[in-house]
N, C-alpha and C positions, 0 to 999 in steps of 0.2 A: 785564291781561297774563296769558296762559296759561303756567303753569309745568309743565314736563314732570316728572312724578314716577314713579319706579319702584315697583311694588308689592313687597310683601315677598317674594312668590314669585319675581319677576324678580330681585330682589337676591340671593336665595339661589342661583338658577340661575347668575347671573353670577359668583358667588364659588365655588360648588361645582363647576360643570362644568369650568372650567380645571384645578382641583385633581385631579378625577377623571381627566381626560385625561392630565395630567402623571404621575399615579401609574400609570396603565395603561402609558404609554410607558416609565417606569422599570422596571416589572415585565417588559415584553417585552424590553427591552434586557438586563436581568439574565439572563433565560432564554436569550437568544442568547449571552451571554458565558459562561454556566455550563451547558454542555450536559450531558446525561446519556445516556451510551452504554448501549445494551442489545442483546444478541445476538438475531438472528432465530431463531425456532424452525423446525426442518426435520423432515420425514419422509423417511427414507432412500429414495432412488429409484435402482434399478439399471438401467443400459442393457445391451443385448446386447453383450458384448465378444468380439472376435476374438482367439484365442490368439496370443501374440507371443513371439519369442525374447528380447525385451528386457524382458519382464515376468514377475515371479514373483508370481502372484496371491495367494499366502499371505503375502507381505511386507506389513507395515503401517507401514513408515517409508520415506522416500525411498531410503535405502541398501539396504534389503532388498527393495523392490518393483522398482526400476528397475535392470536389469542392464546392465553395460557391453557395448559391441559385442565381437564375437569378436576376440581378439588384443589387447584393451585391458584395463587394470586401473585402478581408481580410485587416484588419487594419495593418499599418506598425508595425513591431516588433523591439524593441530596441536591439542593440547588447548586448549579455549576459543576456537577459531577460528570464524568465520562458516561456513566449510565444514563443520566438525563439527556445528555447530548445525543447519544445513539437512539434513544427512544423517540426523539424529535426529528430524526433523519427522514427526509422525504423519499418516497418510493415511486417507481413507475407504476402505472395501473396494474392491477392483478392480472397475471397471465402474460406480462411483458417478457420479452426475450432478454438474455444477456447480450451485450454488444462488444465486439472486439475493437481494436484500435484502428481498424479501417471503417468502422461503422456498420459492419455486417452483423446480423443477428446470429447467435449461437444457440444450440439446444440448451434449454434450461432445466435439464434433468436433475441437476444438483442445486437448484435455486428455489427456495421457498418464496423469496421476494427479491427484487432488484432495486438497489439504491440509484437515485438520480445523479449521484456524484459523477461528473463528466470524466471521460477517459481521454488521455492525450493521444496525439497521432503518432508518437514516436515508438510505441511498443514497450514501454517500461513499467506500466502498471500491472505487474503480475502479483504473486502472493505476498512477498515481504513488502513490496512497494505499496500495496493496498493498505496493509496494517500501518506502515509508516505514514501514509497520507491521512488515514483516519485519526491517528494520534495527533499529528501535526495540525490538522484542521481544527480539532478540539482545542489544542493549546492556543492557537491563534484566536479562535472565537472567544475564548475565556480570558484573554489577556495574559497568557503564560508563555510568551514567545521565548523567554529565557530557557525554557525546557525543550525547545526544538533544537536538539543537539543529537547527532547520530554519528556512530562510528562507521567508516567504510569497511569493506571486507579486509583491507590491509591494516586496520586498527586506527587509522587517522581519523580524528574527530573534526566534524564540520558543523558550525552553528548557523542558524538563520540570522541571528543578530549580527554576526560578522559579515555574512552575505549582504545584509542591508547597508553596510558601510561601503560596498563596492568591491569587496574582496571576492576573488574567484579562484577555483582550483582546477588543476590538471593532474590526473593520476595515470601512471603507467606502471602496472604491477605494484610493487612496494614503494615506488617513488611518487611523491606528491609535491606539487608546487602550489603555493598560495601566493597570489599577487593581486594588487589593485588594478582592475581592468574596467571598472564601470563606475558611474556616478552613484552616490548614495540613493537608495530607493527601498522603501518598505511597502510597496504597493502589492495588491493581489497578484499582479503579473510576476513581480519579483519573488513572491512566495512560491508560485507554481514553478518558476524557473529554478529556484533552489531545490525544490523537491525532485525535479527532473534530474538534477545532478546527483542527489543522494540516491535516487532509484538506479541510476546508471552504475554506481560503484558499491552500493550496499546490497545486502541479501539475507537469506536465512542464516548463513554462517555468522554474519555480524550481529544479527538480532540474538542468536543463541549465545554469542560471547558476551553480550550486554545484559543477559537475563540470568535468573537463578531458578532452580526447580522449586516448586511449592507443592503442598498437599492439596487435594481436592477440597478439603475443609476450609482452606484459606482462599480458594479461587473466587474471583469476582470480575466484574466488567473491566476490560482493559488488559486482563491477563491473556496469555497466548498458549497455544499448543504448537510446538515448533520442533521440526527435524532439520537441523542445519546440514546442508549438502549442496551439491551441484549436479542435478537439481535436488532441492529439499522441498519442504513445504511449511507453511505457517498459517494458522487461523487465529482469530481473536474472539474472545467472549464479549458479547454486546448486550446481553440482557439476562435477567435472573428472575425466577419465580420460586415460590415456596408453598408447601401444603401445611395443614394443621399439625402434622407430626414433625415438621421441621425439615423434611426432605426437600432438596433443591433440584432444579433443572435449569438449563442454560440455552440461550441462542448463540450460535456461532456465525461469524461472517468471514468472507475470504475474497481474494482475487485468485486468478489462475492463469495458466498459459493456454493460448496466447494472451497478451495483455487485454484485459476485459473489465466490464462493469463489476464493481464491488457488489456482493450479494449475500443474503442470508442463506446458509446451507440447509438443504432439505434433509428430511429424515433419512436414516441409513437403509431404507428399503423394506424394513419389517412393517412399518406403519406410515401413515401420513404425518406423524408427529415429528416436527422439526426441533423439538426441545430435547436436549441431551441430558441424561441424568448424571448425578454424581458417580453412580456405579459405572456408567459408560466412560466417564472422563478419568476414572481412576484405574481402569482396566489396562492390561498390557497384552495385546495392542489396543489402542484407542481406534475404533473403527467408525469412520464417518462415511457419508454417502459418496464423498469425492476422494478420500485418501485414508490410508491406514498408517497410524503413527506407532512405531515400535520403540520400546524402551520405557523404563519407569520414570524417566526425567523429562518427558515431553511437555508436561504441564509446567509453565514457567511464568515468572513475573519480570517484566522489563524494568530495569533500574529500581526506582522506589515505588513503582506501581501507580495506581490511580485512586 
């Protein structure tokens, strides 16, 4: 009777190969669960800019660069408010391009000004990601880290405070695993790594699910115009001005595809005016220079607002 016998080499392969494959899978999963954000390097690129009555080219922040329309004044901003935070956001020089996640300049036809907020190299800072990052950066700067909590597209909630304890997540469709995979860390790098994970799994659908429709009369800085979808789009109100009659107008900011610099949206083509009126934001559709939002519930407030 012939007895099948494995050679020593075959035995080693049968024992070692599964272990190697398992080890490789564990390493890949850990790398996925523990991302490392890094900013893209850029070389400043200037486009030809047309002089505008709404732009002070010497201004280097949102408040000093973008001038309100004639007859309007910016409303006062409370100390520590999101409105104050956005007004102090630094901008690239007037005429600077938008940059994608490879560091390449993009046409800035839809940008009145470009924030210096760095873009990561991974391609995640698109529209919803940009809004999430602006909100989170504000919360972190003002000591409200407990508010850095976002739902993923499958509804699972992840918080920065839990991330700081070393907890990491892996998501596959509706299945999410949370596990301790890192040392406690609340550094700036940990903050960016957390946002990278949120950007990977969240989007316009999750922001829409976490927000409620509001009237234009209630709109203020931090509120969003959102169309949840794949793809959808979302922009955020970042400034407000008012005239003597009480009429208001707003600045809007966004990211877009491909992942790119956060920027203030330009006017919708009729004028150089990048301030959008209450009438424009209460219309159906809401027509911006970069996107058209359909539906009467596009103007929304995330959670408890700002």
